[in-house]
FIFI-761693 format. One record per residue: residue number from 0; y, z, x of N, C-alpha, C, O in turn. Coordinates in steps of 0.02 Angstrom, whole numbers, plus 50000, padded with zeros to 5 digits. Layout:
N
nudo:ny:nz:nx:cay:caz:cax:cy:cz:cx:oy:oz:ox
NUM:Y:Z:X:Y:Z:X:Y:Z:X:Y:Z:X
...
//
This chain:
58
nudo:ny:nz:nx:cay:caz:cax:cy:cz:cx:oy:oz:ox
0:48748:51131:50246:48705:51184:50259:48661:51179:50197:48689:51167:50143
1:48594:51188:50200:48556:51182:50144:48543:51251:50109:48537:51304:50140
2:48539:51244:50046:48518:51306:50007:48454:51332:50008:48409:51291:50015
3:48437:51398:50002:48371:51418:50008:48332:51381:49968:48347:51374:49909
4:48272:51350:50000:48222:51320:49953:48225:51251:49945:48178:51217:49927
5:48292:51227:49962:48313:51153:49945:48282:51111:49995:48281:51125:50054
6:48256:51059:49970:48220:50998:50003:48276:50964:50047:48328:50940:50024
7:48260:50966:50107:48312:50929:50158:48287:50886:50216:48323:50866:50261
8:48216:50873:50210:48183:50824:50258:48123:50798:50227:48102:50824:50175
9:48096:50751:50255:48038:50711:50231:47976:50753:50230:47933:50742:50188
10:47969:50804:50278:47911:50838:50275:47911:50886:50220:47856:50896:50193
11:47962:50916:50200:47968:50954:50137:47960:50910:50075:47927:50930:50027
12:47987:50856:50077:47980:50808:50014:47900:50797:50008:47872:50806:49954
13:47864:50779:50067:47794:50763:50061:47754:50824:50038:47707:50816:49998
14:47768:50882:50059:47741:50945:50043:47755:50962:49962:47717:51000:49930
15:47805:50935:49936:47825:50957:49862:47776:50931:49816:47756:50974:49776
16:47750:50873:49809:47708:50837:49771:47648:50877:49766:47638:50904:49712
17:47603:50887:49815:47543:50923:49807:47552:50994:49780:47503:51022:49754
18:47611:51025:49786:47630:51094:49775:47640:51097:49690:47639:51151:49660
19:47648:51040:49659:47659:51041:49586:47600:51073:49543:47610:51109:49494
20:47542:51056:49565:47486:51087:49538:47485:51166:49526:47454:51192:49480
21:47522:51198:49573:47530:51274:49574:47588:51301:49545:47599:51361:49551
22:47631:51259:49510:47701:51271:49496:47704:51273:49417:47670:51237:49381
23:47754:51323:49392:47763:51320:49320:47814:51251:49304:47843:51218:49347
24:47815:51238:49235:47854:51179:49221:47925:51186:49250:47951:51137:49278
25:47957:51246:49245:48024:51254:49267:48026:51243:49344:48071:51209:49368
26:47976:51273:49385:47978:51259:49460:47968:51185:49467:48005:51157:49508
27:47925:51149:49436:47921:51076:49445:47984:51033:49430:48000:50986:49465
28:48021:51054:49372:48082:51020:49355:48129:51029:49418:48155:50980:49445
29:48138:51088:49437:48183:51104:49492:48160:51068:49561:48206:51042:49594
30:48097:51064:49584:48075:51024:49628:48095:50948:49620:48114:50913:49666
31:48088:50931:49565:48104:50857:49552:48169:50840:49557:48184:50787:49584
32:48213:50881:49534:48282:50877:49550:48301:50878:49617:48343:50838:49636
33:48275:50917:49655:48288:50923:49731:48254:50863:49757:48283:50839:49806
34:48203:50834:49738:48167:50766:49771:48223:50719:49755:48256:50696:49802
35:48237:50703:49699:48286:50650:49676:48345:50650:49714:48368:50597:49734
36:48375:50713:49729:48436:50720:49766:48425:50693:49843:48460:50650:49869
37:48370:50726:49873:48345:50709:49937:48343:50630:49946:48378:50598:49985
38:48291:50605:49899:48279:50534:49909:48336:50490:49896:48339:50435:49925
39:48382:50508:49854:48451:50471:49845:48487:50471:49911:48514:50419:49929
40:48491:50523:49948:48531:50527:50003:48493:50486:50062:48523:50453:50104
41:48422:50491:50058:48382:50448:50110:48390:50381:50096:48392:50344:50145
42:48395:50349:50029:48411:50286:50021:48469:50266:50043:48472:50217:50080
43:48519:50298:50026:48593:50285:50045:48597:50285:50119:48643:50251:50142
44:48559:50317:50161:48561:50311:50229:48528:50240:50254:48550:50209:50304
45:48480:50220:50219:48443:50166:50235:48494:50097:50217:48498:50048:50255
46:48524:50102:50165:48570:50055:50145:48630:50039:50194:48650:49982:50204
47:48656:50093:50224:48708:50100:50267:48684:50071:50338:48724:50038:50371
48:48622:50082:50359:48593:50058:50421:48585:49980:50405:48604:49937:50445
49:48558:49964:50350:48551:49889:50339:48621:49856:50342:48625:49806:50378
50:48671:49875:50313:48737:49859:50308:48765:49842:50380:48794:49790:50392
51:48752:49895:50430:48766:49898:50493:48733:49834:50533:48764:49797:50571
52:48667:49828:50516:48625:49775:50553:48654:49703:50524:48662:49655:50561
53:48665:49701:50465:48696:49632:50443:48756:49616:50479:48768:49559:50499
54:48799:49672:50488:48869:49662:50529:48860:49635:50590:48903:49597:50612
55:48801:49653:50626:48784:49637:50689:48764:49566:50699:48779:49534:50749
56:48725:49541:50645:48696:49470:50654:48748:49414:50622:48738:49355:50636
57:48801:49432:50581:48842:49387:50556:48894:49370:50605:48937:49329:50590
//
């Protein structure tokens, strides 16, 4: 379950960057932290899919 305001999907991630212009330095730092966490999980998912596909063709 996501915490209130936590970035948890690609749409929220895409909306975060344009919102930086309206945020304080502290808010930007928090959004950046959330983006890094979300993108890390997204990248891990892609790696797992690639590993599964490699197993299918070997």
